[in-house]
N, C-alpha and C positions, 0 to 999 in steps of 0.2 A: 411613222414607220410601222409596219405590221409587227404583231407580237408572236413570238415563238409559242407553239402549242405543244406542251410536254406529252400529253396523251397521244397526239398524233405522232410524234417523234418515237415514242416508245413502241407504238403499233408498227411503224415502218421497220424499226430495228428488229422487233420480234419476227416479222415476216422474213427479213433477210436472214436472221440466225437460223430459223426453222428450215429454209431452203438449203442453206449451206450444210447444215447438219445432215439433212437428208441425203445430199450429194456425197458427203464424207462417209456416211454409213454405206451407201451403195458401193463407193470406191473400195471400201475396206474389205469387201467380200472376197477379192482375190489376193489379199495380203497374207501369204503363207510363209515366205522365206525372208531372209535378211535383205536380198536384192529387191524384193517387193516393198518391204517396209522402208528401207533406207534410199532406194534409188528408183522406186515406182516401177520395178521390173524392167527398166530401161525401155519402156513401151511408148513413150510420147514422141510425136513427130517433131521436126524442127519448128514449124509454125506454132504448134501447141506449146512447145517449150519456150519459144520466143515470147509468146503472150504471157506465159507464167513468169518469165524472167522479168518482163515489164511490170507485172503485178508485184513481184518481189522487191523490184528496185524503186518503184514509184511508191514511196512510203508516206506516212503522215507528214514527214519533213518536206516531201516534194509538193504535196497538195496544200497542207495548212502552213507550214513554216515558210515556204518561199513565197507564197501569195501574200503572206503578212509582211515578209521582209521587203517585198517590192512596193507594197502599199505605203509602207512607212519610210523606206530608204531609197526607193526608186531604183536607179541604175545599179547601185551597189548591191541591192537585194537580188537583181537579175543575174549577177555573177555567179550566184549559187547554181542557177539553172545551167549557166554555160559550163561551169566546172563539172557538174554531175554528167552533162552530155558528153563533153570532150573525153571524159574518163573512159567511156566505152571504147574508144579507139585503142587505148592501151590494152584493155581486156581482149578485144578482138584480135589485134595484131600479135600480142605476145603470149597470151596464156590459154584462151578458150579451147582451141583444137589440141594443142600440145598436152594440156592438162587432161582432156577427155581421153586421149589415147594412152596416157601413162597410168591413170588412177583407176580406182574402183568405186569407192564411196566417199573418201574424204581427202583433204589436203595431205594428211599424214601418210596416205598411200604413195603419193608422189615423192614426198621427201625421203621416205624410208626405202624407196626402190633400190638405191645404191649406197645406203648408209646403214649404220647400226640401228636395228629397228627400235628397240625399247627406248633409248633416250630421245630420239628423234620424234617418235610417235607421242611421247609424253609432252614434249615441247610443243608440237603442232596442236595437240588437244588443248593445252593451257592457253595458247594464243587464240584458238578458236572460241573458247569460252569467254576470254576477255573481251574480244570484239563483239561477240553476241550480247554480252551483258550491257556494254555501252549503247549498243543499238536498241536493245530491248528498253532501256531506261528512257530513250527518246520516244518510243512508240507508246509506252505506258503514260508518260507525261502528257503526250498528245491526247491520249484517250480521256484522261482526267479532265483536261481543259475543255475538250470538245463536248463531252457528254454533260459536263456541268453547265455549259452555255445552253445546251438544248433542253435540259430538263429544269433549268432555272435553279440549279444548286449552287449556292454561294460559299457554304462553309467547307473547310478543308476536310472535316469527317465524311461529308457526302461524297466529295471527290475521291477520297481514299476508298470508299465503297465501290465506287464506279470502277477504279483501277482493279480492285479485287475481282469484280464480275468479269472484266475483260480478261484477266489472267486465268480465271476458271474456265472460260469458253475456249481460250487458246489451248489449255491443257487437254480439254475434251477433244478438240479437233486432232491434235497430234496423237493422242492415245488411240483413238478410234481409227483414223484414216491413214496414219504414217505419211510418207512422201506422196502417195498417189492421191489421197484425200486433200492434202495440203495444196497440191499442184492444181487440182480442180477448183479449190477455193480461190487460188491466186488468178487463174484464168477468168473466172466469173467477176472477180473484183477488178481485174485490169479493164475488161470490157465496159463495166459500169463506170469506172473512174474516168477513163478517156472519153466515153460517151457524155457523161455528166459535165465534165470540164469543157467539152466541145460545144454543148448546148448553151452553157453559161457564157462562153466566149462569143458566140454568134449573137446572143441576147444583148451583151454589153456593147458590142460593136454596133448593133442595130440601133441602140439608143443614141448613137453618135453618127448616124448616117454611114456606117461602115468606113469611117474616116479615122485612122489611128492618131493623126495629128489633133483632131478635135478632142479625142479621149485624153491624150497626154496633156493638152491645154486645160481640160477640166480638172485633171488630177493636180496640176500645179495650182490652179485657182482655189482648190479645196484645201490646200496645205500652205497657208500664208507664211508659217514659220520657215518652211523649207523652200518654198517658191520654186525658182528655176533649177535650183540644185538637184531637185528629183530627177531631172533628165540627164545629168552628167555625173561622172565619178567623183567621189570625195564626200559624199553626205555622211556615210557610215565609216568608211575607211579614209579619213580626212587627209589633210595635207601634212600632218606630223609624220615624222619618220617611223615611229612605233606602229601607228595604225596602218601605214602603207606595208610595212614588214609583215604585220598581222595578216593583211590581205593576201600577201604572197604566200604566207605559210598555209593559210586556209586553202588557197588554190592548189598548192602542191598536194596537200592532204586529199582534196576531192579527186583530183585527176589521177593520182597514183593509188589512192585507196581502194577503188572499185575492183581493180585486178586482184586485191588481196582479201576481198570480203568473203569469208567462208560460205555464207548462205547463197551467194551468187555463184561461187565456184562449184558448189555442190549441185547446182541446176544442170551443169554440163554432163553429169553422169546419168541423168534420166532419159537420154536419147540413145538409140542403139549404135550410131556410127559417129565418126568425126565430122563427116559431111553434114549430118543433121545438127551437130553442135555449131558448126559454122553458120548454117541457115538460121538457127535459132537466135544467134547474136545479131544477125542482119535484121531480122524481124523485130528484135527487141530495140535496136538502134532507131528504126523508123518510128516505132510506136512512142518511144521515149522522147525522141526529138520533136514529134508533133506535140506531145503533151507539154513539153517545156516552152514551146511557143505559145500555147494556151496560157501558161502561168503569167506571161508578160501582160496579156490583156486582162487576166483576172486580177493580178496585183494592182495595176493602175486603175482598173475599174473599181476595186474596193476603195482605193484612195479617193476616186472622184465621187463615187455615189454614197459611200458610207462615211468617209473622212477619217483622218488619223486620230482625231480626239475620241470618236466613238469606238474605234478599234482599240485604242489604249485603255478605255474605260471598261471594255467587256472582260469577263472572268478570265479567258485564255489569252488576253492581249493580242499580240501579232497573230497567234495561231487561230484567232476567231475571225480574221479578215474574210476568208472564203465563205464560211457559213453566214456571216452578216451580209455579204454581197447577195448570196442566195435569197435571204429573207427580204432584202431590198428589191430584188428583181421579181420574184415569184411568190412572195408571201410564205406562210407557214408550210405549205405543201412542198414547194421547191426546197425550202430549208430542211424539211424532214427527209426528202429524198437525197439531197447532197450530203446531209449529215449521216444518213445510213451508208452512203458510199464511203465517206471518210472513216466511218466506224469499221466498214468492210476492209478498208485499206489497212487499218491498224491490226485487225484480227488476222488477216492473210499474212502480213509481214512478220507478227510476232510468232505465228505458227511456224513459218518458214525458218526463222531464227531458232526457234526451240528445237525443231527436228534436227537442224544442223549441228547445234551444240550437243544434243543427246546422242546423235549418231557418232559424233567425234568421240565422245566419252566411251560409248558402247564398243565401237569398232577399234579405236586406237588403244584405249587404256585397258578395257576389259578383255576383248578377244585377243589382242596381240601383245599386251604386256602382262596382265594378270594370267590369262590362260596360255600365253606364249603361242598362240595360233594353233594349239593342239586340241585334240578331242574329237569325238564323232562329229562329222561336219554338220548334219541336220540338227542334232542336238545342240551343238555349239551355236548354230545360227539362231535357234529358238531362244537360247540363253541370251544371245546378242540383242535380239528384239526386246526381251523382257527387261534387260538392263537399260536399253534406250528408253523404254517407257517409264521406268522408275526415275531415270535421270530427267526426263521431261517434267515430271512432277516437281522435282527439287528445283529445277531451273525456274519454272513457272512461279513457285513460291518466292524465290529469291528476287525475281524480276518485279513481282508485285510490291514487295518491300522497297526496292530501289526506286520504282515508279512513283511511290507515295512521297519519297524524299525529294525527287527531282521535279515534282509537280509545279507547273508555273514557269518553267525554263522554256526559252525559245527551241522548239523541236529541231529546226534545221541546224541550229548551232550544236545541239547535243549530238546529232548524227555526224556532224563534221568531226567531233572528237573520236567517234568510232572509226571513221575513215582514217584518221591520223594513226590509230593504233594499228589498223589493218595495213596501211602503207609502210609502217615502220617495222612491225613484227613479222608480217607474212610476205609481203612482196620481194624484199631483197632475197629471202631464202628461196622462194619459188623460181625467181630469175636466175639465181646462182645455180640451182639444181638442174634447170633446164639447159643452161647455156655455158657453164663454166666446168670444164673437165676436171679441174684440180680440186674443186669444192669437196669438203668432206664433213663428216659428223660434227667435228668440233666447231667448224665454221658455221654450220647450221644452228647449233646451240647458242653460240655467241650472238648470232644475228637475231634469232627469235627472242631468247630471254633478255638480251641486251636491249633490243628494240622495244620490247615490252616494258622493262623497268624504266628506261629513259623517258619513254612516252608518258607512262602513268605518273611518274614523279613530276614531270614538268606540268602535267594537267593539274595535279594536286596543288602545285606551287604557283599556278597561274591565276590571273584575275577572273577566270571563269568560275573558280571555286570560291574565292574569298576576296574582299578588299574593295569592291565596287558596288554600286547600287543594283547592278544586273547580275551579280554573283549568285551562286547557289547558296552560300552562307553569307548573308548580308552584314551580320553584326560582329564578325571577326575579320581580321586581316592578317594572313600569314603568306601572302603572295610575294615571291621573290623573283619569279620569271615574268618578264613584262608582256609576253604575247598570250593571247587567249588560245590560239591553236599552235601546238608545238611542232607541227609538221616540218617546218624549215630547218629545225635542229635535229629532231629525232630521226627523220628518214635518212639523211646523209650519215648520221652516226651509226645507224643499223647496217647500212651498206658497208661502212668502214669496219665495223666489228665483225661482219661475216668474212671480210677479206683478211683481217688480222688474225682471227681465230683459225682460219685455214692455213695461212702462211706459217704461224707459230706451231701449229700441231705437227706431231710426228706421224699422224695417221696418213697412210697413202690411200689415195682414191683408187677404187677397183676399176681398172681400164675396161675389162670385159663388161662389167655391169653398166659403165658409163656408155659404152658403145651400144649395148642392147637398149638402154633407155633412149638414146639418141634415135635409133632406128624406129623404136616403137612410138616415140613422141611425134616423129615426122610422118610415119606411114600408117600408124594404127595397127601394125602387125602384132598379134598377140594381145590386143586390148580386149576388154570385156565386150561380149556380144549380147544382144538382146535375148532374154529368156522368155520363151512363149509358154504361157500356162493355160 
């Protein structure tokens, strides 16, 4: 097998970082107001935003984690791809257009439309921060493993340094470019990622005469321990009741979590109209669907050409499957290019997450809770942008620390935990707000905080954190909950809490506000328009 060339890899990384920094600096020239910084001036078209959504959504988990999961677990790994893709239908049918019509910058705008501003905005911001933190953990862990593989870094100290560099670059993108710069980085990265995965897919299929059956047969031959089990369900989520339940829990979290991911929801505010929001989701579905078909070939291709033993022996384990396949196919140059694309993937997604979390803090907590929405508008907006930038630095530093702790975990699995938090804390509240007339402030607080507490408690007490060889903390065992993903318990509990909190509360929902929200969400009347500068 060819060897990786660290100098070549660093050079390709460097070129990518310089190009994207140039784009971000150019984009930042027009960033004057909060609408520019937090919603890119609502100036992107549907197709542009669709490509950016695909860029935001196709994270390191999609590329590195899923390819590795398919290489090692076959059919069961591909279930991640199916779950991530089907999830888009929930986002398209239930939330994309309605949310775009109702909100301004953040999820807190939608929830506080007909409820008491301060408590609901605080809850929405808390939930956004929690989801963003879990997602950032996954991206940072992916960055550590990937760059360690490419630069030949084996020690944890070197990988920690890599994670710190990724964090510093991410903070720079967000501080300089705001949402506009971040969106352009995501568009560039989505094009590169889908093109790179497409080239590798054609290359792999070409080696087997463009016959998928031959490829699957070769993958089975290369994995004597798993054998034919690679091609059917049950290798990872086996025949025992617990593992099947775990799979069901994972599937629920993936399918319902997308519609509650704050960094995806925030993308709907960067377009001028609801029609463009719909177009952007359609574009995103096509691009994401095509990409996930590529992962099937890439995963089985890595299993066939690299082999499970070599993948498990690499520094990033399953996360190294796609880069190792690139090395096998095209030597150090293809590895360098694919690694730069994966690195771009991580940078773009962490920048998107960071701006979402910082926008939520600045807009919901600072502008609407601390300032109570008062003050000179222009001055207040400037303050809002300043607070968003400070928050971005804090979030960046926290995520660097978390990424160092989570280094070595399977990235797709860590992302699935973020989806569980989003599906439990955010989705019930969003759906109740949009569709249930009686829903009130108390119900919103019960479902957000309740969903958040239940999910995080179950994650801490799960085998994902302690008690098994693949846990985050391998040498201790305090797991009491049998499932690695808590979605099957936490999502129904959060819906129930929202219902109970509403029914028990003496708060009466405001029928006039509810009617106004219904009209606005369905028609777009009174929604934010694009601001031309």
